[in-house]
MIDORO-988123 format. One record per atom (N, C-alpha, C): residue in one letter; chain; residue number from 1; x negated, y negated, z negated. Coordinates in nm, 2 decimals. Each point is the difference from the previous one (the first is absolute). Layout:
<atoms>
> A;A;NUM;X;Y;Z
...
</atoms>
This chain:
<atoms>
> M;A;1;-0.08;0.12;0.00
> M;A;1;0.08;-0.12;0.00
> M;A;1;-0.09;-0.13;0.00
> A;A;2;-0.11;0.01;-0.07
> A;A;2;-0.09;-0.12;0.00
> A;A;2;-0.05;-0.04;0.14
> V;A;3;-0.03;0.10;0.08
> V;A;3;-0.05;-0.02;0.13
> V;A;3;0.12;-0.07;0.08
> G;A;4;0.12;0.05;-0.01
> G;A;4;0.11;-0.05;0.07
> G;A;4;0.03;-0.15;-0.04
> M;A;5;-0.02;-0.03;-0.12
> M;A;5;0.02;-0.14;-0.05
> M;A;5;-0.11;-0.09;0.06
> S;A;6;-0.12;0.04;0.01
> S;A;6;-0.10;-0.08;0.05
> S;A;6;0.02;-0.03;0.15
> V;A;7;0.05;0.10;0.07
> V;A;7;0.03;-0.02;0.14
> V;A;7;0.12;-0.09;0.02
> L;A;8;0.10;0.01;-0.09
> L;A;8;0.11;-0.09;0.00
> L;A;8;-0.04;-0.14;-0.02
> T;A;9;-0.08;-0.03;-0.10
> T;A;9;-0.04;-0.14;-0.03
> T;A;9;-0.12;-0.05;0.06
> G;A;10;-0.08;0.08;0.07
> G;A;10;-0.13;-0.04;0.06
> G;A;10;0.01;-0.12;0.08
> C;A;11;0.09;-0.01;0.09
> C;A;11;0.01;-0.12;0.09
> C;A;11;0.13;-0.07;-0.02
> A;A;12;0.08;0.04;-0.10
> A;A;12;0.13;-0.05;-0.02
> A;A;12;0.00;-0.14;-0.07
> T;A;13;0.10;-0.08;0.03
> T;A;13;0.00;-0.13;-0.06
> T;A;13;0.06;0.00;-0.14
> L;A;14;0.07;0.11;-0.03
> L;A;14;0.06;0.02;-0.13
> L;A;14;-0.02;0.15;-0.04
> S;A;15;-0.02;0.02;-0.13
> S;A;15;0.00;0.14;-0.05
> S;A;15;0.14;0.06;-0.01
> E;A;16;0.01;0.13;-0.01
> E;A;16;0.13;0.06;-0.02
> E;A;16;0.07;-0.06;-0.12
> Q;A;17;-0.07;-0.02;-0.11
> Q;A;17;0.06;-0.06;-0.12
> Q;A;17;0.05;-0.14;0.03
> E;A;18;-0.07;-0.08;0.07
> E;A;18;0.04;-0.13;0.04
> E;A;18;0.12;0.00;0.09
> C;A;19;0.01;0.10;0.09
> C;A;19;0.12;0.01;0.08
> C;A;19;0.12;0.04;-0.08
> R;A;20;-0.02;0.09;-0.10
> R;A;20;0.12;0.04;-0.08
> R;A;20;0.05;-0.10;-0.09
> T;A;21;-0.10;-0.08;-0.06
> T;A;21;0.04;-0.09;-0.11
> T;A;21;-0.01;-0.15;0.05
> G;A;22;-0.03;-0.02;0.12
> G;A;22;-0.03;-0.13;0.05
> G;A;22;0.11;-0.10;-0.01
> N;A;23;-0.04;-0.12;-0.04
> N;A;23;0.09;-0.11;0.00
> N;A;23;-0.02;-0.07;0.14
> W;A;24;0.09;0.03;0.09
> W;A;24;-0.03;-0.04;0.14
> W;A;24;0.00;-0.15;0.02
> Q;A;25;0.06;-0.07;-0.08
> Q;A;25;-0.01;-0.15;0.00
> Q;A;25;-0.14;-0.04;-0.04
> A;A;26;-0.05;0.06;-0.10
> A;A;26;-0.14;-0.03;-0.05
> A;A;26;-0.10;0.04;0.11
> I;A;27;0.02;0.12;0.06
> I;A;27;-0.09;0.04;0.10
> I;A;27;0.00;-0.09;0.12
> G;A;28;0.12;-0.04;0.04
> G;A;28;0.02;-0.10;0.11
> G;A;28;-0.07;-0.13;-0.04
> Y;A;29;0.02;-0.05;-0.12
> Y;A;29;-0.06;-0.12;-0.04
> Y;A;29;-0.15;0.01;0.01
> A;A;30;-0.06;0.10;-0.04
> A;A;30;-0.15;0.02;0.01
> A;A;30;-0.04;0.00;0.14
> D;A;31;0.08;0.07;0.09
> D;A;31;-0.04;0.00;0.14
> D;A;31;0.01;-0.14;0.06
> G;A;32;0.11;-0.07;-0.04
> G;A;32;0.01;-0.14;0.06
> G;A;32;-0.11;-0.09;-0.05
> A;A;33;-0.03;0.01;-0.13
> A;A;33;-0.11;-0.08;-0.06
> A;A;33;-0.14;0.03;0.06
> A;A;34;-0.01;0.12;0.06
> A;A;34;-0.12;0.04;0.06
> A;A;34;0.00;-0.03;0.15
> G;A;35;0.11;-0.06;0.05
> G;A;35;0.01;-0.04;0.14
> G;A;35;0.03;0.12;0.10
> R;A;36;0.06;0.10;-0.06
> R;A;36;0.03;0.12;0.09
> R;A;36;0.12;-0.03;0.09
> S;A;37;0.00;0.06;0.12
> S;A;37;0.11;-0.02;0.09
> S;A;37;0.12;0.09;-0.04
> A;A;38;0.11;-0.03;0.06
> A;A;38;0.12;0.08;-0.03
> A;A;38;-0.02;0.15;0.04
> D;A;39;-0.09;0.02;0.10
> D;A;39;-0.03;0.13;0.05
> D;A;39;-0.07;0.09;-0.11
> Y;A;40;-0.06;-0.07;-0.10
> Y;A;40;-0.07;0.07;-0.10
> Y;A;40;0.09;0.10;-0.07
> L;A;41;0.13;-0.02;-0.01
> L;A;41;0.09;0.09;-0.06
> L;A;41;-0.01;0.14;0.06
> N;A;42;-0.03;0.00;0.13
> N;A;42;-0.02;0.13;0.07
> N;A;42;-0.10;0.09;-0.07
> N;A;43;-0.11;-0.06;-0.05
> N;A;43;-0.10;0.07;-0.08
> N;A;43;0.06;0.06;-0.13
> H;A;44;0.08;-0.08;-0.06
> H;A;44;0.06;0.05;-0.13
> H;A;44;0.10;0.11;0.04
> N;A;45;0.07;-0.02;0.11
> N;A;45;0.10;0.11;0.04
> N;A;45;-0.07;0.13;0.02
> K;A;46;-0.12;0.00;0.07
> K;A;46;-0.07;0.12;0.02
> K;A;46;-0.05;0.06;-0.13
> A;A;47;-0.06;-0.08;-0.08
> A;A;47;-0.05;0.05;-0.13
> A;A;47;0.11;0.06;-0.08
> C;A;48;0.11;-0.07;-0.01
> C;A;48;0.11;0.05;-0.09
> C;A;48;0.08;0.12;0.07
> A;A;49;0.00;0.00;0.13
> A;A;49;0.07;0.12;0.07
> A;A;49;-0.07;0.13;-0.04
> K;A;50;-0.13;-0.01;-0.01
> K;A;50;-0.08;0.12;-0.04
> K;A;50;0.04;0.04;-0.15
> A;A;51;0.04;-0.09;-0.08
> A;A;51;0.05;0.03;-0.13
> A;A;51;0.15;0.03;-0.01
> G;A;52;0.06;-0.01;0.12
> G;A;52;0.15;0.02;0.00
> G;A;52;0.08;-0.11;-0.06
> V;A;53;-0.06;-0.13;0.01
> V;A;53;0.07;-0.11;-0.06
> V;A;53;0.02;-0.11;0.11
> A;A;54;0.12;-0.05;0.00
> A;A;54;0.03;-0.11;0.10
> A;A;54;-0.03;-0.14;-0.06
> T;A;55;-0.05;-0.09;0.08
> T;A;55;-0.02;-0.13;-0.04
> T;A;55;0.13;-0.08;-0.01
> D;A;56;0.00;-0.11;-0.07
> D;A;56;0.11;-0.09;-0.01
> D;A;56;-0.03;-0.13;0.08
> Y;A;57;0.04;0.00;0.12
> Y;A;57;-0.04;-0.11;0.09
> Y;A;57;0.05;-0.13;-0.05
> E;A;58;0.12;-0.01;-0.04
> E;A;58;0.06;-0.13;-0.04
> E;A;58;-0.08;-0.06;-0.12
> A;A;59;-0.02;0.08;-0.10
> A;A;59;-0.08;-0.04;-0.12
> A;A;59;-0.14;-0.04;0.04
> W;A;60;-0.06;0.08;0.08
> W;A;60;-0.14;-0.02;0.05
> W;A;60;-0.01;-0.14;0.08
> A;A;61;0.10;-0.01;0.09
> A;A;61;0.00;-0.13;0.08
> A;A;61;0.02;-0.12;-0.08
> Q;A;62;0.09;0.01;-0.10
> Q;A;62;0.02;-0.12;-0.09
> Q;A;62;-0.13;-0.03;-0.08
> G;A;63;-0.06;0.10;-0.05
> G;A;63;-0.13;-0.02;-0.07
> G;A;63;-0.10;-0.05;0.09
> R;A;64;-0.01;0.05;0.12
> R;A;64;-0.11;-0.05;0.09
> R;A;64;0.03;-0.15;0.04
> K;A;65;0.12;-0.03;0.02
> K;A;65;0.04;-0.14;0.03
> K;A;65;-0.05;-0.09;-0.12
> E;A;66;0.02;0.04;-0.12
> E;A;66;-0.04;-0.08;-0.12
> E;A;66;-0.16;0.00;0.00
> G;A;67;-0.06;0.11;0.03
> G;A;67;-0.14;0.01;-0.01
> G;A;67;-0.07;-0.09;0.11
> L;A;68;0.07;-0.01;0.11
> L;A;68;-0.06;-0.09;0.11
> L;A;68;-0.01;-0.15;-0.05
> T;A;69;0.09;-0.04;-0.10
> T;A;69;-0.01;-0.13;-0.05
> T;A;69;-0.13;-0.02;-0.07
> Q;A;70;-0.06;0.10;-0.05
> Q;A;70;-0.14;-0.01;-0.06
> Q;A;70;-0.11;0.00;0.10
> Y;A;71;0.02;0.08;0.11
> Y;A;71;-0.10;0.02;0.10
> Y;A;71;0.00;-0.13;0.09
> C;A;72;0.11;-0.05;0.04
> C;A;72;0.01;-0.11;0.09
> C;A;72;-0.01;-0.14;-0.06
> T;A;73;-0.11;-0.01;-0.07
> T;A;73;-0.03;-0.13;-0.07
> T;A;73;-0.13;-0.06;0.06
> A;A;74;-0.01;-0.13;-0.02
> A;A;74;-0.13;-0.07;0.05
> A;A;74;-0.12;0.06;-0.08
> T;A;75;0.02;0.01;-0.13
> T;A;75;-0.12;0.05;-0.08
> T;A;75;-0.04;0.14;0.05
> N;A;76;0.09;0.09;0.02
> N;A;76;-0.03;0.13;0.04
> N;A;76;-0.06;0.00;0.14
> A;A;77;0.06;-0.08;0.09
> A;A;77;-0.06;-0.01;0.14
> A;A;77;-0.14;-0.04;0.00
> Y;A;78;-0.03;-0.10;-0.09
> Y;A;78;-0.14;-0.05;-0.01
> Y;A;78;-0.09;0.11;-0.06
> Q;A;79;0.04;0.06;-0.10
> Q;A;79;-0.08;0.11;-0.07
> Q;A;79;-0.03;0.11;0.10
> I;A;80;0.10;0.05;0.07
> I;A;80;-0.02;0.10;0.10
> I;A;80;-0.10;-0.04;0.10
> G;A;81;0.01;-0.12;0.05
> G;A;81;-0.10;-0.05;0.09
> G;A;81;-0.14;-0.01;-0.06
> R;A;82;-0.01;-0.04;-0.12
> R;A;82;-0.13;-0.01;-0.07
> R;A;82;-0.07;0.14;-0.01
> R;A;83;0.08;0.10;0.01
> R;A;83;-0.06;0.14;0.00
> R;A;83;-0.03;0.04;0.14
> G;A;84;0.03;-0.09;0.10
> G;A;84;-0.04;0.03;0.14
> G;A;84;0.11;0.07;0.07
> A;A;85;0.12;0.00;-0.05
> A;A;85;0.11;0.08;0.06
> A;A;85;0.11;-0.09;0.05
> Q;A;86;0.08;0.05;0.10
> Q;A;86;0.12;-0.07;0.04
> Q;A;86;0.12;0.05;-0.07
> M;A;87;0.10;-0.09;-0.01
> M;A;87;0.12;0.04;-0.07
> M;A;87;0.08;0.10;0.10
> N;A;88;0.07;0.09;-0.06
> N;A;88;0.09;0.08;0.08
> N;A;88;0.12;-0.08;0.05
> A;A;89;0.05;0.03;0.11
> A;A;89;0.11;-0.07;0.06
> A;A;89;0.13;0.04;-0.06
> V;A;90;0.02;-0.04;-0.12
> V;A;90;0.13;0.05;-0.07
> V;A;90;0.07;-0.12;-0.06
> C;A;91;-0.05;-0.12;0.01
> C;A;91;0.06;-0.12;-0.06
> C;A;91;0.11;-0.06;0.09
> P;A;92;0.10;-0.07;-0.06
> P;A;92;0.10;-0.06;0.07
> P;A;92;-0.05;-0.10;0.11
> A;A;93;0.06;-0.01;0.11
> A;A;93;-0.04;-0.08;0.11
> A;A;93;-0.02;-0.15;-0.04
> N;A;94;0.08;-0.05;-0.09
> N;A;94;-0.01;-0.14;-0.04
> N;A;94;-0.12;-0.04;-0.08
> V;A;95;-0.07;0.10;-0.05
> V;A;95;-0.13;-0.03;-0.08
> V;A;95;-0.12;0.06;0.07
> T;A;96;0.02;0.08;0.10
> T;A;96;-0.11;0.07;0.06
> T;A;96;-0.11;-0.09;0.05
> A;A;97;0.03;-0.10;0.08
> A;A;97;-0.10;-0.09;0.06
> A;A;97;-0.09;-0.07;-0.11
> N;A;98;0.07;-0.04;-0.11
> N;A;98;-0.08;-0.07;-0.11
> N;A;98;-0.09;0.10;-0.07
> L;A;99;0.05;0.12;-0.02
> L;A;99;-0.08;0.10;-0.07
> L;A;99;-0.11;0.05;0.09
> E;A;100;0.02;0.01;0.13
> E;A;100;-0.11;0.04;0.09
> E;A;100;-0.11;-0.11;0.00
> R;A;101;0.04;-0.12;-0.01
> R;A;101;-0.10;-0.11;0.00
> R;A;101;-0.08;0.01;-0.13
> I;A;102;0.07;0.02;-0.11
> I;A;102;-0.07;0.01;-0.13
> I;A;102;-0.09;0.12;-0.01
> N;A;103;0.05;0.11;0.05
> N;A;103;-0.08;0.12;0.01
> N;A;103;-0.12;-0.02;0.09
> A;A;104;0.01;-0.07;0.11
> A;A;104;-0.12;-0.03;0.08
> A;A;104;-0.10;-0.08;-0.07
> D;A;105;0.05;-0.10;-0.09
> D;A;105;-0.10;-0.07;-0.08
> D;A;105;-0.07;0.09;-0.10
> G;A;106;0.07;0.10;-0.05
> G;A;106;-0.06;0.09;-0.09
> G;A;106;-0.10;0.09;0.07
> R;A;107;0.03;0.04;0.12
> R;A;107;-0.10;0.08;0.08
> R;A;107;-0.12;-0.09;0.04
> H;A;108;0.03;-0.13;0.02
> H;A;108;-0.11;-0.09;0.03
> H;A;108;-0.10;-0.01;-0.12
> Y;A;109;0.06;0.00;-0.12
> Y;A;109;-0.07;-0.01;-0.13
> Y;A;109;-0.09;0.13;-0.01
> Y;A;110;0.06;0.11;0.03
> Y;A;110;-0.07;0.13;0.00
> Y;A;110;-0.12;0.00;0.10
> S;A;111;0.03;-0.05;0.12
> S;A;111;-0.11;0.00;0.10
> S;A;111;-0.11;-0.10;-0.04
> L;A;112;0.04;-0.11;-0.06
> L;A;112;-0.10;-0.10;-0.05
> L;A;112;-0.09;0.06;-0.11
> N;A;113;0.07;0.07;-0.09
> N;A;113;-0.07;0.07;-0.11
> N;A;113;-0.10;0.10;0.05
> K;A;114;0.04;0.08;0.10
> K;A;114;-0.09;0.10;0.06
> K;A;114;-0.12;-0.07;0.07
> Q;A;115;0.03;-0.11;0.07
> Q;A;115;-0.11;-0.08;0.06
> Q;A;115;-0.09;-0.06;-0.10
> L;A;116;0.05;-0.05;-0.11
> L;A;116;-0.08;-0.05;-0.11
> L;A;116;-0.10;0.10;-0.05
> S;A;117;0.05;0.12;-0.02
> S;A;117;-0.08;0.11;-0.05
> S;A;117;-0.11;0.03;0.10
> I;A;118;0.03;0.00;0.13
> I;A;118;-0.10;0.03;0.10
> I;A;118;-0.11;-0.11;0.00
> E;A;119;0.05;-0.13;0.00
> E;A;119;-0.10;-0.11;0.00
> E;A;119;-0.08;0.00;-0.13
> E;A;120;0.05;0.03;-0.11
> E;A;120;-0.08;0.01;-0.13
> E;A;120;-0.10;0.11;0.01
> D;A;121;0.04;0.11;0.06
> D;A;121;-0.10;0.11;0.02
> D;A;121;-0.11;-0.05;0.09
> R;A;122;0.04;-0.06;0.11
> R;A;122;-0.10;-0.05;0.10
> R;A;122;-0.10;-0.10;-0.07
> L;A;123;0.05;-0.09;-0.08
> L;A;123;-0.08;-0.10;-0.07
> L;A;123;-0.10;0.08;-0.10
> H;A;124;0.06;0.09;-0.07
> H;A;124;-0.09;0.08;-0.09
> H;A;124;-0.11;0.07;0.08
> N;A;125;0.03;0.06;0.11
> N;A;125;-0.10;0.06;0.08
> N;A;125;-0.11;-0.09;0.05
> Y;A;126;0.05;-0.12;0.04
> Y;A;126;-0.10;-0.10;0.05
> Y;A;126;-0.09;-0.04;-0.12
> Q;A;127;0.06;-0.02;-0.12
> Q;A;127;-0.08;-0.03;-0.11
> Q;A;127;-0.11;0.10;-0.03
> K;A;128;0.04;0.13;0.00
> K;A;128;-0.09;0.11;-0.02
> K;A;128;-0.11;0.00;0.11
> E;A;129;0.04;-0.01;0.12
> E;A;129;-0.10;-0.01;0.11
> E;A;129;-0.10;-0.11;-0.02
> Y;A;130;0.05;-0.12;-0.04
> Y;A;130;-0.08;-0.11;-0.02
> Y;A;130;-0.11;0.02;-0.11
> E;A;131;0.05;0.06;-0.11
> E;A;131;-0.09;0.03;-0.11
> E;A;131;-0.11;0.10;0.05
> K;A;132;0.04;0.10;0.07
> K;A;132;-0.09;0.10;0.05
> K;A;132;-0.10;-0.06;0.09
> L;A;133;0.04;-0.08;0.10
> L;A;133;-0.09;-0.06;0.09
> L;A;133;-0.09;-0.10;-0.07
> R;A;134;0.05;-0.07;-0.10
> R;A;134;-0.09;-0.09;-0.07
> R;A;134;-0.10;0.07;-0.08
> G;A;135;0.03;0.13;-0.04
> G;A;135;-0.09;0.08;-0.07
> G;A;135;-0.10;0.08;0.09
> G;A;136;0.01;-0.03;0.13
> G;A;136;-0.10;0.07;0.09
> G;A;136;0.05;0.12;0.07
> D;A;137;0.12;0.04;-0.02
> D;A;137;0.06;0.12;0.07
> D;A;137;0.04;-0.05;0.14
> N;A;138;-0.03;0.07;0.10
> N;A;138;0.03;-0.03;0.14
> N;A;138;0.14;0.06;0.04
> L;A;139;0.06;0.07;-0.10
> L;A;139;0.13;0.06;0.03
> L;A;139;-0.02;0.10;0.12
> N;A;140;0.09;-0.01;0.10
> N;A;140;-0.02;0.09;0.11
> N;A;140;-0.05;-0.08;0.13
> F;A;141;-0.07;-0.11;-0.03
> F;A;141;-0.05;-0.07;0.12
> F;A;141;-0.13;0.06;0.04
> A;A;142;-0.02;0.00;0.13
> A;A;142;-0.12;0.06;0.06
> A;A;142;-0.13;-0.08;-0.03
> T;A;143;0.02;-0.13;-0.01
> T;A;143;-0.12;-0.09;-0.03
> T;A;143;0.03;-0.09;-0.11
> E;A;144;-0.11;-0.05;-0.06
> E;A;144;0.01;-0.10;-0.10
> E;A;144;0.07;-0.13;0.05
> K;A;145;-0.04;-0.03;0.12
> K;A;145;0.06;-0.13;0.06
> K;A;145;0.15;0.01;0.01
> Q;A;146;0.05;0.12;0.04
> Q;A;146;0.15;0.02;0.01
> Q;A;146;0.06;-0.02;-0.14
> A;A;147;-0.07;0.06;-0.10
> A;A;147;0.05;-0.01;-0.14
> A;A;147;0.00;-0.14;-0.05
> R;A;148;-0.10;-0.08;0.03
> R;A;148;-0.01;-0.14;-0.04
> R;A;148;0.11;-0.08;0.07
> T;A;149;0.02;0.02;0.13
> T;A;149;0.10;-0.07;0.08
> T;A;149;0.14;0.02;-0.07
> Y;A;150;0.03;0.13;-0.03
> Y;A;150;0.13;0.03;-0.07
> Y;A;150;0.00;-0.06;-0.14
> L;A;151;-0.11;-0.01;-0.07
> L;A;151;0.00;-0.06;-0.13
> L;A;151;0.03;-0.15;0.01
> V;A;152;-0.04;-0.06;0.11
> V;A;152;0.03;-0.15;0.02
> V;A;152;0.15;-0.01;0.03
> E;A;153;0.05;0.09;0.07
> E;A;153;0.15;-0.01;0.04
> E;A;153;0.09;0.04;-0.11
> L;A;154;-0.04;0.07;-0.10
> L;A;154;0.09;0.05;-0.10
> L;A;154;0.07;-0.11;-0.08
> P;A;155;-0.07;-0.11;-0.04
> P;A;155;0.08;-0.10;-0.08
> P;A;155;0.11;-0.06;0.08
> N;A;156;-0.02;-0.02;0.13
> N;A;156;0.11;-0.05;0.09
> N;A;156;0.11;0.10;0.01
> K;A;157;-0.03;0.13;0.02
> K;A;157;0.10;0.10;0.00
> K;A;157;0.08;0.01;-0.13
> A;A;158;-0.07;-0.01;-0.11
> A;A;158;0.06;0.00;-0.13
> A;A;158;0.09;-0.12;-0.02
> S;A;159;-0.04;-0.11;0.05
> S;A;159;0.08;-0.13;-0.01
> S;A;159;0.13;0.02;0.08
> Q;A;160;-0.01;0.05;0.11
> Q;A;160;0.12;0.03;0.09
> Q;A;160;0.10;0.09;-0.07
> V;A;161;-0.06;0.10;-0.06
> V;A;161;0.09;0.10;-0.08
> V;A;161;0.06;-0.07;-0.12
> N;A;162;-0.08;-0.08;-0.07
> N;A;162;0.06;-0.07;-0.11
> N;A;162;0.11;-0.10;0.04
> Q;A;163;-0.01;-0.06;0.12
> Q;A;163;0.10;-0.09;0.05
> Q;A;163;0.13;0.08;0.03
> R;A;164;-0.02;0.12;0.06
> R;A;164;0.12;0.09;0.03
> R;A;164;0.06;0.04;-0.13
> I;A;165;-0.08;0.03;-0.10
> I;A;165;0.06;0.04;-0.13
> I;A;165;0.08;-0.11;-0.06
> E;A;166;-0.05;-0.12;0.00
> E;A;166;0.07;-0.11;-0.05
> E;A;166;0.13;-0.03;0.07
> N;A;167;0.00;0.01;0.13
> N;A;167;0.12;-0.01;0.08
> N;A;167;0.10;0.10;-0.03
> I;A;168;-0.04;0.13;-0.02
> I;A;168;0.09;0.10;-0.03
> I;A;168;0.06;-0.02;-0.14
> K;A;169;-0.08;-0.04;-0.09
> K;A;169;0.04;-0.03;-0.14
> K;A;169;0.11;-0.11;0.00
> Q;A;170;-0.03;-0.11;0.08
> Q;A;170;0.10;-0.10;0.01
> Q;A;170;0.13;0.05;0.06
> S;A;171;0.00;0.08;0.10
> S;A;171;0.12;0.06;0.06
> S;A;171;0.07;0.08;-0.10
> L;A;172;-0.07;0.08;-0.08
> L;A;172;0.06;0.08;-0.11
> L;A;172;0.06;-0.08;-0.10
> A;A;173;-0.06;-0.11;-0.04
> A;A;173;0.05;-0.09;-0.10
> A;A;173;0.13;-0.07;0.05
> Q;A;174;0.00;-0.03;0.12
> Q;A;174;0.12;-0.06;0.06
> Q;A;174;0.12;0.10;-0.01
> L;A;175;-0.02;0.12;0.04
> L;A;175;0.10;0.10;-0.01
> L;A;175;0.04;0.02;-0.15
> Q;A;176;-0.09;0.01;-0.09
> Q;A;176;0.03;0.01;-0.14
> Q;A;176;0.08;-0.11;-0.05
> L;A;177;-0.03;-0.12;0.04
> L;A;177;0.07;-0.12;-0.04
> L;A;177;0.15;0.00;0.06
> K;A;178;0.01;0.04;0.12
> K;A;178;0.13;0.01;0.07
> K;A;178;0.09;0.10;-0.07
> Y;A;179;-0.05;0.11;-0.04
> Y;A;179;0.08;0.11;-0.06
> Y;A;179;-0.01;0.01;-0.15
> G;A;180;-0.08;-0.07;-0.06
> G;A;180;-0.01;0.00;-0.15
> G;A;180;-0.09;0.11;-0.05
> Y;A;181;-0.07;0.08;0.08
> Y;A;181;-0.08;0.10;-0.04
> Y;A;181;-0.09;0.05;0.11
</atoms>
């Protein structure tokens, strides 16, 4: 029986116990708050059919509708974007355009944050290379002249990276100011 249970719940959205005792309105609410589409009930239907239990569509749909009020908010749209993700297309048409714009700002924040990390790593590498070259290490250069030429170029390269870092930080600060976090 234990093997049968693991097969039943391995890929299921709900366990047999959840199907039998489930509060379908609460399950729908959780699905709505997670931004799941109305089609997601099909996953519950499959899981619960294996347990011989029918889902309660009306209660689930009412709960999902209430849950969507939590999902379809500006704060949530921005937070989802800050994780680098797009919102699911489940919100009412009258708020979709605004939420998509806010979500795009969140994704822009995510992208800027990734770029900031890349630029900070680049600056750190330039600083390490500079110290090694100043200490007499030729790194991977074939000649000392090539190493010296690169050594002379490094402060300018580092300055350019510093400028990009500052620009990114300003853009991040503007988004933080706009959304309050």
